[in-house]
N, C-alpha and C positions, 0 to 999 in steps of 0.2 A: 341244663348241663353247660358248664363253663368250658369254653374252647381255649386251648393253649396256643399261644402265638410265639413263635421263635423268630426273632429278628435275624435278617440276613446280614451277617458280619463279613461275608466274603468280599474280596476286592472287586469293585465294579469293573465291568468289561470295557476295555478301551476301544473306542470307535476307530474305525479305519480312516486314515487321512485320505481326503479326496484330491489333494494336490501335493506336489513335491516341495522340498525345502526351499528351492530357489523361488518358487511362486509365493510361498508364505513370506519370505524376506522381502520380496518386491511389493507385496500388497501392504506390508506394514509401513512402507515409506509413503506417507500421504502427501509429502511435499513435492514429490516428483510429478511433473505434468504427464497426462496420458499420451503415449507414443502412438502416432498414426502411421509412421513409416514401417514398412515390412521388408524392405530390401536394403542390404548393407554390404559394404566392401571392407574386408579385413586385410590389412597390410602390416608387414613387419616394420618396426621403427629402427631396428638395428640390423645392418647388413650382415654382421657376423653371426647372428642368430636368426636366420630366416625360417619362416614356417613352411616354405616350399620344399625344404630339405627334410622335413619330418615325415615319419611313416604315416600312411593314411589310416592305419589302425589306431595309432596314438592320437592323431587329430580327431578321429571320430569319438574316442573316449574323452578327449579334452573338451570338445564342443558339448557333448552330452552332459558332462559334469558341470559345465558352466551355465548352460541355458536349457538343457533338456533336448528332446528330439526336435530338430529343425526341419522345416519344410524342404529346403534346398541347400545343398553345399556343393559348390562348383568351383573348380580351379580355373583361373583365367590365365591368359598367355604370359602376363608379367609376373606370375607367381602369387598374385593376390587371390583371395577367395570371395566368391559371391555367396552371401547367406540370405536365406529367406525365412523370416519368422512367421509363426502361426498365430501369434496373439500379441497384444500390447505389452504383456508381462515379459515375453521373450525379447521384444524390442528394447525395453528398458534394461534388461540384463545385458544385451549385446552392446548397448551404448556405454555401459559401465565397465565393459571388459577391457583390461589393460595388459593382461598377460595370458598366454596360451601355451601350455606344456613347457613352461619355463622361458618362452620367447616373448619379449615385449611387443605388443601389437597395438594398432589403432583401428578402431571401428567407426566408420562414417556412413551416413545414409547415401544410398545410390542417387546419382544426379537426376535420372530420368524415370526410373522404374517406380518411384513413389508418387508419381503424378500422372494425370491423363488429361486430354483435351477433348472438348466437345464444342459443337456449333449450336448456337441459339439464334432465333430471329425475334427481335423485340424492338419495335420502333419507339417505344416509350423511353428507352435508354439513350436515345440520341441527344436529348437535352440534359442528361445527367453528367456530372463530373466523374472522372475515373476514380478519384480518391473516395468520393461518396459511395460509388458502386461497390468498391472493395470493402469499405467499412461496413456497409449494410449486409453484404453477402459473406462476410468472414465466418459466421457461425455455420454456414452451409459448405464449408471447406473450399471456398473459392479463393484461389491464390493469385490469379491474374486474369485480366480481360483486355481484349484488343478488338478494335473495329476493323472490318474489311472495307476498304475504300476502292473505288473504281475511277477510271478516267472520265472526266466530265467533258462536255462539248466545248467548254471555254478553254480547254488545255490543262486545267488543274485537276484536282482530284476531289471527289465528294464522298461523304460517308454513306454507308448503307445501313439497313436495319439488321444486318448479320454480324454476329460477334463470335469470336473464338474465346472460349472460357477454359482456363486451366484450373483443374481441381487437384487438391492434395489428397487424392484417393487412387486406388489401383484400378477401379472401373468407374466409368461415368454413370451418374444417376439418370434414370429415365425422365424425371421431372425435378424441378426445383422452383421455389417461389421467389418472385421479384416483387416485393411489396404484396399487393393483393392479387397479383397475376401468377398463374400456374403455367410455366413455360416448359415445353418439351426440349430435350437435349438429344441431338443426333451425333453420330460418330464423326470426329475430325480426321480427314484423310490428307496428310501433307503431300506436297509435291515430291516426286521420287528424286533421290540423289543420283546425279549423273556425272560421270567423269568427263572432263573437258579434253583429255588426251585421247582416249580410245572410244569415247561416246558410249561407254558401257553404263548400264544402270546399276544402282545399289552399290557403288564403290567410289572411293575417293581417288584423287589423282596419284597420291603416293603409293596406292595399292594397285595401280594399273598394270596389267600383264601384257597388254598389246602396245606397240609403238604409237607415236603421235599420229593421229589420223589427219591427213592433209587432203582436202577435197581436190579432185582433178577437174580442171576447167577445160572444156573442149571448145576450141574456136573454129 
């Protein structure tokens, strides 16, 4: 018994897109380097068309239309906006952003939030040149390295086996490789900022609220 086969001439079902249009346009640009920065500052380039005077509802729609849902949008004191991206695609979209809700803007990476510092101890690096170290560790997101020196008995200073490493990352790695060595990374804790006027911590002199502190000498 011959079986009859009727071909399906209906239109094939269109699959649902798993990414938005701004992601697809960014992925098609193969010439753009991968963006590792996640924090950016958006500021207006024209004082007559400032983004600080725009409605927050309009700004939310403008940011969402340009880059999608951002991790963080925060207004700063000067009227600029701190933006936090969730992926490298959003980072590239933010760097290409030149206009927002009709206002000309400029987007630049944040100076400090896109990097972190860690402390390592490795005596094998004492005999290595700084340029050589940075060249070899560039693939591991090492941006800068400096040695901690202490005062020597002779009056000068001597280098130690402790180094401060700056990574172009948001969080420090637990380990990273120096040649064949596997070196652990600990958190770098900087010295606290102290005002020389009021001796208060975590504030600069221009923001001091107390008058100049003059010690009283009792004779």
